[in-house]
N, C-alpha and C positions, 0 to 999 in steps of 0.2 A: 561531732560535728568535727571536721581535720584541720591539727593545728597548720596552719601556715608558718614556715623559718623565719627570724628576723621580722616580723610583719611590722611588729611594734616600731624596735627600732627604726624601721624605712620610711614610717609612716613620721616619724617625729624628723628624720633627716629631712624627707621634703619639703615638712610644714615649713623647716626652717629654711633651708632655701628658696622656698616662694615666698616667704616675709621679707626676706631681705631684699628680694627683685624688686618688692613694692617698696620699698624704705627705700633703694636708690635712685627711683622718681622724682623728678621735681615736682615739686609742689604746684598745678598749676590753676585745679578746680579741686579743691579738697572734696568738694559731694561726688565727686566721679573719682575720687583716689579711693573714695569712704565706700563708692561701690560694688567694687572691683576687688576690693579687700573683702566684703563679705559674703562676694558668687565666689571669691577662689581659697577665701583659708574659714568660714566659718561649717565646720562637718567634714562630709567628706570620704566616703573609704579606703580612699586611693588604689585602685583599684590598677590603674594604668600603671601608675608608679612605682609599684610593686612588681607587677610580672616584667615591668624595664630594667629592675634593679636585679632580680633573679635570673633574670637572660642572661644579663651583663656577667655575675658572678659565675652560671655554668661554664660559658664561652669564655671567661678571664680577661673579661673585657675591663680598664679603668672604669674605676665607681665613682671616682670623678665625671668622667667624658656621661655617666651616664646618670648625676648631678641633670645636666641642662636638660638631655634628652626628657625625662621622667618631669621636670616642671614645665617642657615644652608641654606631650601631650597631657598634663594637668590642664594647664593653662585653656588646651583647646575646649577639652573636657565640661569645663567650667563655663566656658562662654557659650556651649553649645545650651547645658541648663537655661541659660539666663533669657534666651530666644528662646526654648521651646516653650518655657515657662511660660511665654507671653500670650492675653487673648487672643493673636491674633493664630498661634498656632495649640497649643495643647491647655492654655486658660488655666494652670493650675496655681493654686493659691497657697500652698506648703511646700519645703524643698527641705527637708532631713528634719520635718516636726520645726522651721521654720518659717515666715511667711517670705516666700518668693521676691527675689529681688525688686519686680518691679511694683510690688505690694506693698516693701519697704521703704521704697522710694519713688517712684512713677517708672513709666513704660518708657520715656524717652533716657531717662539716665539708665536703665536695666540693657536700652539696644546699646548705648555708647558702653555701657562697659565689660559687655560681649565682644564690641568692636573692639575695643585695645587691648582682651585681657588675648581676643586673638590673634593681633599684634604681638604683644607682648611673648608670645609662642617663638613667634621667628624672629622676633628681637635675640632671647637667650641662645637660638643653638646658632644665629649670624653671630655672634657677639664672643660667644668661649672660646677660649682658649685648648683644642681638644690635641690629648695626647698624641693622636697618630695622623697629626701634620707636621712631619719631617721631613720631606722632601719639598722644595720648592717647585721642582720639575710636578710633579703631577698636583692635580685638583682636591681644594681645601675638603677633608670631609664633609664640611657644614654644605658644599655643595648636594649631593648623596643625599644627606639628613634632610635638611629639605624640603626634597623633589620626593621624597617617602611622605613627607608630614603632610604635601601638598595635596598627594593623592590619595591618603589618609581622610583628609578633612576637608576638603573641596566636593568639587561635582563631579568628583568619580567616587567621593568616596561617603563618610557621615552625612551631606548636605544632600547628596542628591542621592541618600538613603534616608532624610526625612521628608523632603519632595514626595517618593514614592508612599513614605506610610503615610502621610497627610490625603495624599490621593486614594488614599485605598480604605479612610475612609468610611464609613454608611457602606463597605460594596464587602462582596464574599471573592475572594481571590484564591486560587491553586498554591497547596505547596511550596511550586516550585517558584512562586515569583513572592511569597513573602518568603523562601532564604534566602532572593537575592534583595529582596529588600532590606532583612538584618543584615545581611554579608556585608552591606554597606553601612549601613545607619548607624551600627554597634563592630560590629565583627571588623575594618577595615582600621579602627583607632583599635584595638586589643593585636592584632596582627601589625600595626607599626610600631607597638610597642616591645614585639618582640625581633624583627625586622633591623629597631632602628640601632639596639644595645646589639645584633650579631654582625650590624656593619664596622663596628669599632673594635673588633677582635678579627687580628692579622688571620689563626689557626681556623677560622672556618670558610667552612670551602664554599661551592654554588649548590651542591650535591647537600648541602649539609643547612643553607639555609630554605632549600626548597622545603626540604623534610621541616625544617620550624616555621614555614609558612606555613605549611597542612597541617600541623600540630594548632597553630595562631586561626586557622580556619575552621576545626572545629573545635575550641573554646571561645571564641566569636560567635556563634551561633547556640552554643550550648548555656553562655552566657544568658542571651536573649529570649530563650527558652526560658528556661527558670527564673527567668525574669517577672516574664508574664504567668508562671504558675504561682511564682510569690504575691503579683496582683489578688489572685483568689483567695490564697490558702496563711496568706500571713496576720495581720494586725496592723492597726490604724499606727498604735503607737512601735512595731518593732519596724512598719516600714517610713514614717514622718512625711508622712499623706493621707490622703482614702483611699481605706480598700477598695479594690475594683473599680480605679479611674480608668483602666481602659476598655474594662466592656460598659459603662456609664458613658466612655465615649462615644459607643461603638467602634474600635480599632479593630484591627488583624490582627488577632493572637491567634498561638501552637493552639491553645486548650479549644478556642474556640472553633479552631477546624478538625484539631487530632481527639475533642475531650481529654479530659485532667489527665487519663491514665494512659491515654494516648500522646500526649505532650511529656509525661515525666516520663515513658520508657521510651525515645523522641531524645530527651535529653544523656538516659544512661548511656545509651547507643553511641553519640558524639564525646561522650565520656573513654569508653572504651577505644574509637579511634585518636582520639588524640594521645593517649595512654600507648597508644601500639605503635604511633608515630615515632615518639621519644623514645621505643626502644632501637631502631636504628641510628640514634648517632652517643659517638663516644665520649659522651661526656658526663660529669654528674648531674641528670636530668631528676633528680626526687622533689626540688622546691617543685618544676615545674608540674610533675605528678601533681607533688601535693593540690596544688592551687586548682588544676584542671579538675580536681575533684573539690574542691570548697565549693570551685564556683556553680557546680550540679549538686552539691546537698547543702546548701545555704537558705535560710527560711525568713534571709529580711537582703 
């Protein structure tokens, strides 16, 4: 298994940042706040925050700025899981080896906790003191960052991809449609994890942003392909939920369309394309290369 540089350090950093943001909230409804904490802080690999931090490192961005980006990304991811697990969508009872939020509390609380985490994401970005806001004559960086996160998480990104995923259940869809589905559902937020930190560095040119976007597009698809593979090849203990849940739900997956070996070949091909994109950048991208390799080689 590829070792991720500074992974535990950044995992602890974002956990502390998120816990602080929750502690700063006024307690109006203790149960709702507890459910938000349950959905955001109990478990989670923090892959999107980690990707944001190592991208920020590569392009010499201020890591205090990346805290806000990483926090906002994880709030969006957490809210999406709370809603995805609901009976109206994926109807899952377990997440990270724990009861899903609507099982630990109730459906209404899980919906509201997800809603509140979504708005917390934008609250974090809107109110963070970014180091790049140096001139009163230019729009604050928050505007661009919020625009990017809106595109990644809304109709044109994650939510749109989830709708396509639900619509594709019990259907056979071609590979091109499956790739569009996952570019939106999974890939858009991972791409934002790369592009938002790049916005916080003055040394990143338009050409470099386009190359970073290519890299992110490839790893976003690779992430989902490997997730589909893991759903068949891992154990319930490793996954924290039943093995083969996508198959049982008759979801459209890469192994179902390409076969297990075909899906593994697809993941490897996407990895190589991601690594090739990084060679065109003038930064130290070793951590980004290791992350791409980790995505494809992981077993959980």
